[in-house]
N, C-alpha and C positions, 0 to 999 in steps of 0.2 A: 227692177228697181226704178222708181219714178225719176224723171229727169230733173228733179229739184233737190238735191242733197237729202233725199229721204227714200229708203226702199229696203230691200232685203234679199238675202240669199238663204233659202232653205232648200232641202233637196233630197230627192231620191226617186229613182224610177225603175220601172220594169217594163220591158217591151214585149207585149203580147198583142199582136194585131188580129182582129176578128173581122173577116170579110164574109158577110152572110149572103147566101143565095136563096135560102128559104127561111121561113119563120122558125127560129131555133131558140131553145133555152140551153145555154151552156152551163153545165154543172161544174161544181168544184172538182178539181182533180187533174186538170191538164197543166203543163208547165208553162212558165213565163221565162223568157230569156233574160229579163232584167228584173232583179229582185230589189225592191225598194226597202231600205233598211235605215235604222237610226243608230248612230254610234255616239259615244261620249268620250271626251278626253279623260285621261286618268285623274285629273284634278277637277272636282266639282263641288257643289254646295256653295255657290256664289251668292253674294248679297244682291239686293234689289238694285243698288247703285251700279253694280257691275253689269247687271242685265241692261240697265239704261245705257251704259257706256257701250255695250256690245251692239245694241240696237242703233245707237247713234252712229257707230261705225258702219253698220249695214245701211243705214239711211244715207250715209255719205257715199255709198256705192251706187246710188241711183244714177244711172247713166245720164250725162248731160246730152246729151244727144237725143168626097162623101161616101167615104166607103165604109170601112169596118171600124172596129173599136180596138184601141190599144189599152191594155189594163196594166196598172202599176200597183200591185199590192204593197202596202206600207207595213214595215216591221219596226220594232223598237218601242220606246216609251216616251210619251210627251211629259217632259218635266222641265219647266223654265229655269230651274236651279242647277241644271246639269249642262247648260250651254251645248245642247245637242245639235246635230246637223242632219237634215234629211238629205239623202243622197241615193244615187242609183248606179248601176253598171250599164254602160252602153257599149255595144260592140261595133267597131269601125274598121274598115279596111279589108284587104284580101291578102293573106288569110286574116280573118277577124281577130282583133285583139280587144281586150276588155279594159274599160276606163271608168273610174269613179268620178262622178260629176254631181255637183250640187244643183238642185232645182231652184230657179230664181224666177218668180212671176213678174219681176220688175224690169227685166232686160230680155233681149230677144235672141241673142246669138248663142249657139252651142260652141264652146271652144275648149280645147284640151292642150296641155303642155306639149310642146314640140321638142324633138331631140335638139341638143345643143342650146337649150334655153338658158338665158342669162337671168339668174335670180330665182328660178323655179325651185321649190323645195324638192329634196330627194328622199325624204322620209316623212311619215305622218304619225302624229300622236293618237290618231283614231285607231281603235282596235281593228284588226284584220285587214287593214288597207296596205297594200304594197303598191306604191306609186309607179305609174308607167308613163312613157312619153311616146307621142306619135311621130313616126318617121315616114314621110311620104314616099321616100325611095324604097321602102320595104313593102309597100302595098302595090300590087299589080294593077289595081283599079283607081289609084289616086291620080288626080290631075290638078294643076294649079288653076286658079280663076284669074283670067286676064282682065285688063282694064276695059276691054270692049265687050266683055260678057255682061248681059243684061242683069244678071244677079248682082254684079258689082254696082251697077247703077241703082238697083233697088236698095242696096244698103246705103248708098250715098244720099238717098232721099231723107234718111233719118240719121245722118251723120255716123252710121255704123260702118262705113267703109271709105277708103281713100284710094288714090292711085299713084303708083310710082311710074313716072314716064320713062325713066331709065330702064326699068326691068319689065315694064308692061304687066305688072303684077298687082292684083287687088289686095290691099292691106287694110289693117284696122288699128286704131288706138283707142282703148277704153280707159278714161281717166275718172277716178272716183273721188268723191269729196273728202274721204278720210286720208287722202294722200297716196293710196295704193292705185295700181293700174296694171294694165297688160297691153301688149302690142304684139302684132304678128301678121300673118297673111292667111288668106282664105284658101281652103282646099275643098275639092269636090271628090267624094268617095262614097262607098256603100255603107249604109247602116243595116245591121242584121237583127232580125226578130222572128218570132213564130207567128203564123197566121192560121186562123181557124176558118175553113170554108165549108159550109154545110155541116156535116158530121165528122169531118176529118181535120186533123192538125197537119198543116204543111210546115215543116221545119225549115230553118235556114232561108227564110224569105228575106229579100233585100230591097232596099229603096235607095236611090241616090240622094244625098243631101250635101249641102254646103255648110262647112263649119270652120271655125278659126283654129289656126295652129299657132300657139303662143310661143314667141321667141324671147319675150322679156316680161318679167313681173317685178313689181315694186311694192313697198309697204307691207300691209298685213298679208297680202297674197304670198309673200315669201316665207312666212312663219310656218313651221312644221306642226304646231300643236293641233290645228284643225285642217291640215292640208289634204286636199283631194286633187284629182287630175285636171279638174276644170270646172266650168259652170255651164249648166243647161238652161239657157234662156227660155222662159215659158211665156213670153209676151205675145202680142198679137200682130207685130209688124211682119213685113215680107220675108225677112231672113230667119224668122223663128222656125223651128222644126215643125211646129203645129201648122204654120202657113205653108211650108214646103210640102208636107205630106198631104195636107188638105187639097192643095192645088193638083197633086197627083191622084186625087180621089182614093187615097189609101185610108184616110181618117176623116171624120166629120170636122166641121169647124166649130167645135165645142170641146171643153174639158171640164172635169169635175173632181172635187176631192171631198173626203170625209175623214177627219183626223180624230182619233180617239183621245179623250182627255184623261182617262183613268190611269191607274197604275200599269195596266197591261200595255197601253199605248198602241201604236200601229194605226191602221186605217186603210183607206182606199184612194187611189188616184187614177183617173182614166181619161183618155181622149174619147169623148162622147158625152151625151147629156143624160145625167141620171134622172130617171122618171120615178118619182115617189109622191104619195099624197102630201098635201099641205105645203108644197113648194110655193113660195111667193117670189115675184120678180120685180126688179127695179131697172130702169134703162141705164145703160152705160152712157156717160157723158161723151158725145161724139168728138172725134179728132183729138183724142188725148193719147199720149204714149203709154199710159198706165191704166189700171182698172179703176177709173174714177166713177163715182156715183154721186147722186145729189142727196145728201143728208139734209132734211128739212128741220128737224127738231129732236130734242132729247127729253124724255119724261122720267122722273124718279118717283116711284110709288104712285104713278098715274098723273102726277102733276108736271106740266111742261116747265122746263127751266126758262127763266126770263132772259133769253138770248135773241139778239137781232138775227133773223134768218139769213141776212146778207153775209154773216160771218161764214156760213157754210158754202157759199157760192163758189163755183169753179172758174177761176180766171188766173192765168199766169201761175204763180207759185201758191195757189190757194185751192182748197177743195178737200174732198174725202176720198181716200184711196183704200181699197181692199187689198191687203198684201199678206199672203200666207208665209212670207219670208221674215216677217217681223215677229219677235217673241211676245212682246207686250202690246199695248194699245196706246195711242197718243192723241191728245186733244189739242185743238187750236188754243192759243194763248187765252183768248177771251171766253172760251168755253170751260176750261179746266176748273177755275175757282167756283163758279156756280154749281158745277157737277159735284165737286167734293163737299162743298158746304151743304148741299141738299142731302147727301147721304149722311154726313156727320150729324146734322140736325135731327134726322129721322131716328138715329140709333143712340143719341146722346144720353138717354135715360137708362140704357141697357148695357153700355160698354164704356170702357175707359180709353178715350182717344189720346194719341200722342204722336209726335213727329219723329221720324227716323230718316236721317239723311235726305231731307226734303220731301219725303213721302208721308201722306196721312195714314197712320196705322191705328189699330184698335186692339186692346186686350179683350178677348172674348172667352167666356167661361161655359158657353153652350153652343149649340149648332148655329152657324151663320145663317142658314136658310130660314131659321125661325126668327131672326132678329133683323137682318138687313133687307132693304127694299128691293123690289124688282126694278130693272131699268129697261126702257123701251127706246130704241132708235127708230125714228120714222123717216122713211125715204120717199122719193118721188114715185108716183105710180101706186100709192096706197100700200106699199110693202113696209112691214115693221119687223125688226129683229128684237126678240125678247131675251134679255140677259138675266140669268140667275145670279145670286151673289158670287158663286164660284166662277162666274164669267167676267167679273171685274175685280175680284179680290185674290190675293196671293197669300198662301199660308207661310208664315215665317218660322217661329219656334215657340216653345211652351215655357212659361215661367210660373211656378207656384200654382199649378192647376189651371192657369189661363193660357190661351193660345194667342199669339200675335198674328193678326191679319192686316195686310196693307193693301191699299187701293192700287191695282196694277196699271190703271190708266195714268199716263205721265203727261206733263205739260211740255208743249213745244214752245219754248220761250221766244216771244217776238215773232212767231210764225202763225199763219192762218191755215195750217194743214192739220187734218185729222186722219190718222192711219189706224185701221182696224186689223190687228195682227192675230196670231194664233190664240191669244188669251180669250178672244171673243169668237173666233172661228171654229174652235174645237167643238166636238160633239154636234156638228152640223154638217149636213150636205150643203156644199156650195157649188153651184153650177155657173160656169162662164160660157154663156151662149154667144159666141162671137158672131155667128151668122145672124142671130136675132138682135145683136147688140144689147144684151141685157145680162144681168147677174141675178141668180135666184138662190134661195137657201131654205132650209127647214131643219128643225131639231131632229136628231136621228141617233140611234145606237150604231156607231160606226164599226162595231164588231160584226154586224150582220152584212150579208151580201146586198147588192143593189141591182136594180134593173136599169140598163143603159139603152137609150134609144139611138137608132142609126137608120140609114136609108140604103136599101139594096140598089144594085145596078138597074133594076126595073122601076125604081122610084117608090117601092113599097116600104112603109114604115115597119121596122122590125125591132125586136128587143132582145138584149143579151143579159144574162145574169152574170154579174162580175163581182170581184172583190174578195173571194175566198179561193185563191189559186193554190193548188196543192202540188204534189210531185208526180202524179201519174203521167205517163208518156203519151197517152192517147185518150180520145173520147170513147164512150161506150161503143162497142162493135155493133151491137144490136140496136136498130133504130126504134123498135117497139119498146125495148128496155129503156132507152133514153126517154121516150115519151112518158112511160109509166112513172119513172123516177122523177121526171120533171113535174108531173102532176102532184106527187107527194111533196116535192120540194116547195111547190107553190102554196099548198095548203099549210105546210109548216111555216112558210114565210109570212103568210097572212095572219096565222095564229100568233106568231111572235110579234109581228108589227102591232097588232091591236092589243097586245098585252103590255105594251110600253106606250102610254099616252104621251102625246107631244106636250112639252112643257111651255 
């Protein structure tokens, strides 16, 4: 979550590490120890105003403050009216225990509820979740992080850690803008996952990581309706799991996601750089705690909006953030009205516009793709993101044969921040190339598998097929069989890819 009262918590993970020694195509069928899922509270069907309120709370949670590939297959359904959460299971400690954690691209630290936590929820309204708490004394490999530990100093550089001189113990306090927060101390212990080396699956692979042990939670974090065991920070700072595993040469310094926007939901989330045709890249704004990019202009139906480009510049609490933890999308105060007016003027002869709880809505009696204009977001480096009507509109309800659709982009009153959330990121590959300090994207059918680039220990570029992880306990025993099936898989992949033109 960005360090400006705006950000998000979405989440789910699956840990399958792939450390390649030869050029390999990994087929669907081997297991992942962390299954990324999507769950919903028992109550859903919320209004657009409630979604804005939820995103506002998430934004308030923005903190004030090269080896293989890990694959996180996404389960569940994308539906902004069900207040869903992306989460995953991580295994920590010895013996390993499993914890449900939200994925948050806007913060850095992995933390889980600790035993004897004050205010931590004891039950969850999310289906199939049984909350657990971490007990360092029950893990034979756990150790506390001292004030003299360089990892504590690393966290202190970004205000993610502090030190207690009395106990010589590295601690943290994360305070969020919505009034919620958590505090606790850091623990070093083992994370467990499966690793693929060559043609074999090596189970029960471990890597040491530092994570937070939460002893106190306040605000929304104490509520049981969407409770999980903690938060998995997916940021780029030194204490993030990405940084820790990359430093150990277990994963590359890149991650990618592809979230399905249809009724079936799901998607792909990997540590690694997805390699697919038509990817375009824009540079990350340097020295920012979040995934800031330079948005230069917005065009509706090919016509650029009359907006001063300086409105999009990044400085202080200004700029454009890509955040998969935000459900909707948010425009800077000076950008919102020109955007909505341009769309409304384009469709005024075909639909009946009306206002609903502060949002511009329309009664539509035919397909929105035939009536509403395309939107183009133009970024530094010549990269553009093309939005179909379904990428900026949200379907509401039907009345007398007409369907109500509302603009899903919301105004950030009095702020110069633009946040691109799941509304616009769905049905796209999004690549966070931290080593190259850039973000890329391309329209894609996220139900398909993807190719992920990595670098072997010899420095050779290699590719892994990821995203469709099944339940088989091992790879093919026969190497020749693997090669032949891989060729067939490649042909089918190319056939399917070119049968779905990029929109």
